[in-house]
C-alpha positions in Angstrom: 0.4 18.4 -3.9 -3.8 17.6 -3.2 -5.3 17.8 -6.1 -9.2 17.1 -7.3 -9.6 13.5 -7.3 -11.4 11.1 -9.3 -14.7 11.2 -8.2 -17.9 12.8 -9.8 -21.3 13.1 -9.1 -23.4 9.6 -9.2 -19.7 8.0 -7.8 -20.2 5.5 -5.1 -18.1 5.9 -2.5 -17.6 4.5 1.3 -16.7 6.5 4.4 -15.6 4.5 7.3 -18.7 5.7 9.7 -21.0 6.6 7.6 -21.2 3.9 5.0 -22.1 3.6 1.1 -23.5 6.7 0.1 -23.7 8.3 -3.5 -22.0 11.7 -4.5 -25.1 14.2 -4.7 -22.9 17.1 -5.9 -20.2 19.3 -5.6 -20.7 22.5 -2.8 -18.7 25.6 -1.1 -18.8 24.5 2.2 -16.9 26.6 5.3 -13.9 24.3 6.9 -11.6 25.6 9.1 -12.5 29.8 8.5 -11.7 28.6 4.7 -14.6 28.2 2.1 -13.6 24.7 0.6 -15.3 22.7 -2.2 -16.5 19.4 -1.2 -18.6 16.6 -2.5 -21.7 16.2 -1.1 -22.4 12.5 -0.1 -25.9 10.6 0.7 -26.2 7.7 2.3 -29.2 5.6 3.6 -29.4 7.5 7.0 -27.0 11.0 7.0 -25.5 13.3 4.5 -21.7 13.8 4.7 -19.0 16.3 2.7 -15.8 15.7 2.1 -13.5 18.3 0.4 -12.6 17.1 -3.6 -8.9 17.9 -2.8 -8.8 15.4 -0.5 -6.5 13.0 -2.1 -5.4 10.7 0.9 -8.9 10.7 3.1 -7.9 7.7 5.1 -11.8 7.9 6.2 -13.4 8.4 2.4 -12.4 5.3 -0.5 -14.4 4.3 -4.0 -16.4 1.4 -3.7 -14.4 -2.2 -4.5 -14.9 -3.9 -8.3 -16.3 -6.5 -8.9 -13.0 -9.1 -8.5 -13.3 -7.9 -4.8 -16.9 -9.0 -4.3 -15.8 -12.3 -5.9 -13.0 -12.2 -2.9 -15.5 -11.2 -0.7 -17.8 -14.5 -2.0 -15.5 -17.1 -1.5 -14.4 -15.7 1.9 -18.2 -15.9 3.0 -18.2 -19.5 2.0 -14.8 -21.0 3.4 -14.5 -22.4 6.7 -14.2 -20.1 9.8 -10.3 -19.2 11.0 -9.5 -20.6 14.4 -12.3 -19.2 16.5 -11.1 -17.7 20.2 -13.2 -17.8 22.7 -11.3 -14.5 24.3 -14.5 -11.6 23.6 -11.5 -8.6 24.6 -10.3 -10.6 20.9 -13.3 -10.2 19.2 -13.3 -6.6 20.2 -10.7 -5.9 18.8 -11.1 -7.5 15.6 -14.2 -5.6 15.2 -12.6 -2.1 16.2 -10.0 -3.1 13.9 -12.4 -3.5 11.1 -15.0 -0.3 11.7 -11.6 1.6 11.8 -10.6 0.3 8.3 -13.7 -0.3 6.5 -12.4 -3.0 4.0 -14.6 -5.1 2.0 -12.4 -8.2 2.5 -11.7 -7.6 6.2 -15.6 -7.2 7.2 -15.8 -10.1 4.8 -14.0 -12.1 6.7 -15.4 -10.7 10.2 -19.4 -11.3 9.0 -18.3 -15.6 8.3 -16.5 -15.7 11.6 -18.8 -14.0 13.9 -21.4 -16.0 12.4 -19.4 -19.3 13.2 -19.6 -18.2 16.4 -22.7 -17.5 16.4 -23.2 -21.2 16.1 -20.5 -22.2 19.0 -21.8 -19.9 22.0 -24.4 -16.7 22.5 -23.1 -13.4 21.1 -23.0 -10.2 23.1 -24.8 -7.5 22.2 -21.6 -5.9 20.6 -20.9 -8.6 18.9 -24.8 -9.0 17.6 -24.8 -4.6 17.0 -21.1 -5.5 14.9 -22.8 -8.9 12.6 -25.7 -7.1 11.9 -23.8 -3.4 11.3 -21.4 -5.2 8.8 -24.0 -7.1 7.4 -25.8 -4.4 6.2 -22.8 -2.3 4.8 -21.5 -5.4 3.1 -24.8 -5.3 1.4 -25.5 -1.7 0.7 -21.8 -1.9 -0.9 -22.2 -4.7 -3.0 -25.6 -3.6 -4.1 -24.2 -0.1 -5.4 -21.6 -3.1 -7.5 -23.7 -4.7 -9.3 -26.8 -3.2 -9.2 -28.8 -6.2 -7.6 -31.5 -6.0 -5.2 -30.4 -5.8 -1.1 -32.9 -8.1 -0.5 -31.5 -10.7 -3.4 -27.9 -9.8 -1.9 -29.2 -10.5 1.4 -30.6 -14.1 0.7 -26.9 -14.9 -1.4 -25.0 -14.2 2.0 -27.1 -15.9 4.3 -26.6 -18.7 1.5 -22.7 -18.3 2.1 -22.9 -17.9 5.8 -25.0 -20.7 5.9 -22.4 -23.2 3.9 -19.4 -21.8 5.5 -20.9 -22.6 9.5 -21.7 -26.4 7.7 -18.3 -26.9 7.6 -17.6 -26.0 12.0 -17.5 -28.4 13.9 -19.5 -28.5 17.1 -18.6 -30.2 20.2 
């Protein structure tokens, strides 16, 4: 049975497609011919709504905790996993991370795509995914820590560079 969820106005949430946004207010919206109370969420580039009673919405989640950010940083600093050369496998990984929207998965993909960039030129899909996921990580990270995105961008670059230094180039 659905019930009102733990979100409130001013809370930060993450949508798998729209990214990080802040709940602005509760509005009534027509959904499937029925007036429904919805949270109005403003992201950097868009606005979306989701029902207040949609407790198991697979596309919306609260922003990660500070503990998760610590794990993200550890992921970013680690040596990359075995890097596959098959671009189809990379596309599948990108699609999987896009659909689940998990911050830890995003951090691993950023680290591994950045490592792959050292070994070979990324294709357009991979370049776009890397840029998209970096921005998504930075926006969520900033919403959690209240730090400026540009400072975090510098930190992200340092962590990825540290990880890349662990790669053996043949």
